[in-house]
C-alpha positions in Angstrom: 10.0 47.2 -19.1 13.7 47.3 -17.8 16.1 45.5 -18.4 16.3 44.1 -14.7 12.4 42.9 -14.9 13.2 41.1 -18.0 16.6 39.0 -16.7 14.4 38.3 -13.3 11.3 36.9 -16.0 14.0 34.8 -17.4 15.4 33.6 -14.2 12.1 32.5 -13.4 10.8 31.2 -16.5 14.1 28.7 -16.2 13.3 27.9 -12.6 10.4 26.7 -13.0 10.7 25.1 -15.9 13.6 22.9 -14.4 11.4 22.2 -11.6 8.5 20.9 -13.8 11.1 18.6 -15.6 12.7 17.0 -12.7 8.5 16.6 -11.7 7.5 15.0 -14.9 11.2 12.0 -13.9 9.1 11.1 -11.0 12.2 13.4 -8.8 12.3 16.5 -6.5 14.6 18.9 -6.1 14.7 19.1 -2.6 13.8 15.2 -2.0 16.3 13.5 0.3 19.1 11.2 -1.3 19.1 7.9 0.1 21.6 5.4 0.3 19.3 2.1 0.0 15.0 2.7 -0.4 12.5 0.0 -0.2 9.7 1.9 -2.4 6.4 -0.9 -1.6 3.2 -0.9 -3.2 0.8 -3.2 -1.2 -2.5 -5.0 -2.3 -4.6 -6.2 0.4 -4.3 -9.8 -1.2 -0.6 -9.8 -0.8 0.3 -9.1 -4.3 2.6 -6.1 -4.8 5.6 -4.0 -6.9 8.3 -2.9 -5.1 11.4 -0.7 -6.5 14.8 -1.0 -4.8 17.6 2.0 -5.2 20.3 1.3 -3.5 24.1 2.0 -3.8 26.5 -1.1 -4.6 28.2 -1.3 -1.4 25.0 -0.6 0.3 23.5 -4.0 -0.9 26.4 -5.3 0.3 26.8 -4.0 3.8 22.7 -4.1 4.4 22.2 -7.5 2.7 25.3 -9.3 2.1 25.2 -9.8 -1.5 28.2 -10.9 -3.7 28.4 -7.6 -5.6 31.7 -5.6 -6.8 31.6 -2.0 -5.6 33.9 -0.6 -8.1 32.2 1.9 -9.9 34.2 1.2 -12.8 32.7 -2.3 -13.8 30.5 -1.9 -16.9 27.2 -1.1 -16.6 25.5 -3.9 -18.5 27.6 -6.2 -16.3 26.3 -4.7 -13.1 22.9 -4.6 -14.4 23.1 -8.7 -15.1 24.5 -9.7 -11.6 21.6 -7.5 -10.2 19.1 -9.3 -12.4 20.4 -12.8 -11.2 20.4 -11.8 -7.8 17.0 -10.5 -7.4 14.9 -13.2 -9.5 13.5 -15.9 -7.6 9.9 -17.7 -7.6 9.0 -15.0 -5.1 9.9 -12.2 -7.3 10.0 -11.2 -10.8 12.4 -8.8 -12.2 11.0 -6.2 -14.3 13.7 -3.5 -14.9 16.6 -3.2 -13.5 18.4 0.6 -14.1 21.9 2.1 -12.9 23.7 4.9 -12.5 27.0 6.6 -10.7 26.3 9.2 -7.8 29.1 10.5 -5.2 31.5 8.3 -6.6 29.5 5.0 -6.2 27.4 2.8 -8.4 23.5 2.6 -7.5 21.0 0.4 -9.0 16.9 0.4 -9.4 15.0 -2.9 -9.5 11.4 -3.1 -10.0 10.1 -6.0 -9.2 6.3 -7.7 -9.0 5.4 -9.7 -6.0 3.1 -12.6 -6.1 2.7 -12.7 -2.3 4.8 -10.3 -0.1 4.8 -12.9 2.9 6.8 -14.9 0.8 9.3 -12.6 -0.3 12.1 -13.5 2.7 12.4 -16.9 0.9 14.5 -14.9 -1.5 17.8 -14.3 -0.5 18.0 -10.4 -1.0 15.2 -9.8 1.4 16.2 -12.5 3.7 16.5 -9.9 6.2 13.4 -8.9 6.7 9.8 -10.9 7.6 6.2 -9.5 6.4 3.2 -10.4 7.8 -0.4 -9.4 6.3 -3.5 -10.6 8.2 -7.1 -10.2 8.9 -7.0 -8.7 12.9 -10.7 -8.4 13.9 -12.2 -5.2 11.8 -8.7 -4.5 10.4 -5.9 -5.6 8.4 -2.7 -5.6 10.0 0.7 -5.3 7.9 4.0 -5.6 9.9 7.9 -5.2 8.6 10.0 -6.9 10.8 14.1 -6.1 10.1 16.9 -8.0 11.4 20.5 -6.5 12.0 22.7 -6.5 8.9 25.7 -9.1 8.5 27.9 -5.8 8.3 30.1 -4.2 10.8 31.1 -0.4 11.5 34.6 -1.3 9.9 33.0 -2.7 6.6 30.5 0.5 6.6 33.8 3.1 6.8 35.7 1.3 4.0 32.4 2.1 1.9 33.2 5.7 1.9 30.3 7.0 3.2 30.4 10.6 5.7 27.7 9.3 8.1 24.9 11.4 6.9 23.7 8.8 4.4 20.0 7.8 4.8 17.8 4.4 4.4 14.1 4.6 3.7 11.1 2.3 3.6 8.2 3.7 1.9 4.8 2.2 1.9 1.7 2.7 -0.1 -1.4 1.4 1.2 -4.5 0.8 -0.5 -7.0 1.0 2.2 -7.8 3.8 4.8 -5.1 3.6 7.6 -6.1 3.3 11.1 -2.8 3.3 12.6 1.0 3.3 12.0 4.4 3.9 13.9 6.1 6.1 11.4 8.4 8.5 13.1 10.7 11.1 11.8 14.1 9.6 12.7 15.4 12.9 14.3 12.9 14.1 16.4 10.8 10.8 17.0 7.5 12.8 16.1 4.6 11.1 14.5 5.1 11.4 10.8 2.1 11.7 9.0 0.6 9.7 5.8 1.4 12.0 2.7 -1.1 11.7 -0.1 -3.5 10.2 2.3 -2.3 6.7 2.2 2.0 6.3 1.8 4.0 6.2 4.9 7.5 6.8 5.3 10.0 5.6 7.7 13.5 6.7 7.6 16.8 6.0 9.3 20.8 6.8 9.2 22.0 4.3 7.5 25.0 3.6 10.7 21.9 3.4 12.8 20.7 0.5 10.3 24.0 -1.2 10.1 23.9 -1.3 14.5 20.5 -3.0 14.3 19.0 0.4 15.9 15.0 0.2 15.7 12.9 2.3 13.0 10.0 2.3 14.2 9.6 3.7 17.2 6.0 3.3 18.9 6.0 2.0 22.2 3.1 -0.8 21.3 5.1 -2.4 18.7 8.0 -5.0 19.0 11.8 -2.5 18.5 12.6 -2.9 15.0 8.7 -3.1 13.1 6.8 -1.5 10.9 3.6 -1.4 11.6 0.5 -0.5 9.8 -3.3 -1.1 10.8 -6.2 0.0 8.2 -9.5 -1.2 6.9 -10.4 -4.2 5.4 -11.8 -2.5 2.2 -9.4 -1.0 -0.4 -10.0 2.7 -1.5 -10.9 1.8 -4.8 -13.8 -0.7 -3.6 -15.4 2.2 -1.6 -15.3 4.5 -4.4 -16.4 2.3 -6.7 -19.3 1.7 -4.2 -19.9 5.1 -3.7 -20.3 6.1 -7.3 -22.7 2.8 -7.6 -24.9 4.5 -5.0 -24.4 7.6 -6.2 -25.6 6.7 -10.0 -28.4 4.1 -8.5 -30.0 7.7 -6.4 -29.8 9.5 -9.3 -31.5 7.3 -11.3 -34.2 7.2 -9.0 -34.7 10.4 -8.4 -35.2 11.0 -12.4 -37.6 8.3 -12.8 -39.5 9.4 -9.6 -39.5 13.0 -11.2 -40.7 11.6 -14.5 -43.3 9.5 -12.6 -44.9 12.5 -11.4 -44.9 14.6 -13.8 -46.8 12.1 -16.0 -49.4 12.2 -13.0 -50.0 15.4 -13.0 -50.5 15.9 -16.5 -53.9 16.9 -17.7 -56.0 14.5 -19.1 -57.1 15.2 -22.8 -60.6 17.1 -23.0 -63.4 14.8 -24.4 -64.3 14.6 -28.2 -67.8 15.9 -28.9 -69.3 14.2 -32.1 -71.5 17.4 -34.5 -74.8 16.7 -35.7 -75.4 15.4 -39.3 
């Protein structure tokens, strides 16, 4: 084997290992970097989990949180401040992490939420409203945003270049019937990934200016809207499994009954003379 071929194979193995390692952490090497990101997993009863990944300047500009954006602040101090701000009767903070990127301090906050409809009562989510209710034969979910408190001058002091993104990701428990997720740069419909995951993206500058993130004509200007089935995908799957199991048992029982019915009778016994 030539040396060049060996070198190509080694390089391929190294790249594959790097991609696999990134995938194992749930990070794609081609995934966009978000300055602010909400990842919400919703249940039909309103309970939810959420992960917020954001830079401290974004939390200050978008949410008006009293934080120090200086990346030199100790990590444990940042975690304590963020935990205290996000802890409330409406959200239970389970984990806080921190890292630095592009010279800015980032935090990740993992929350358990008893009822998503009450979450705006917590200060870090007071800029939004959440609606979840039955509407006819479907369940309706709406996430409405308001204009952030920061001004463009405040954003200019944060050191942003203008190409930063914010994102809102939604994991739904039921089959999606309608949504208004669009690509922020083309306004084209953005299909759900993996069947039930929707993403809304927007330029950070547009978010700070209060520009709408949902573009469907039949929704309000700044609303992320979804309509879905009343029954969860898991519920339907369990019912289908139960029906398939019952059908298999019925077929097996029928085959056993037919086999026993068609079996030949034992021949009559005769007694020999003494």
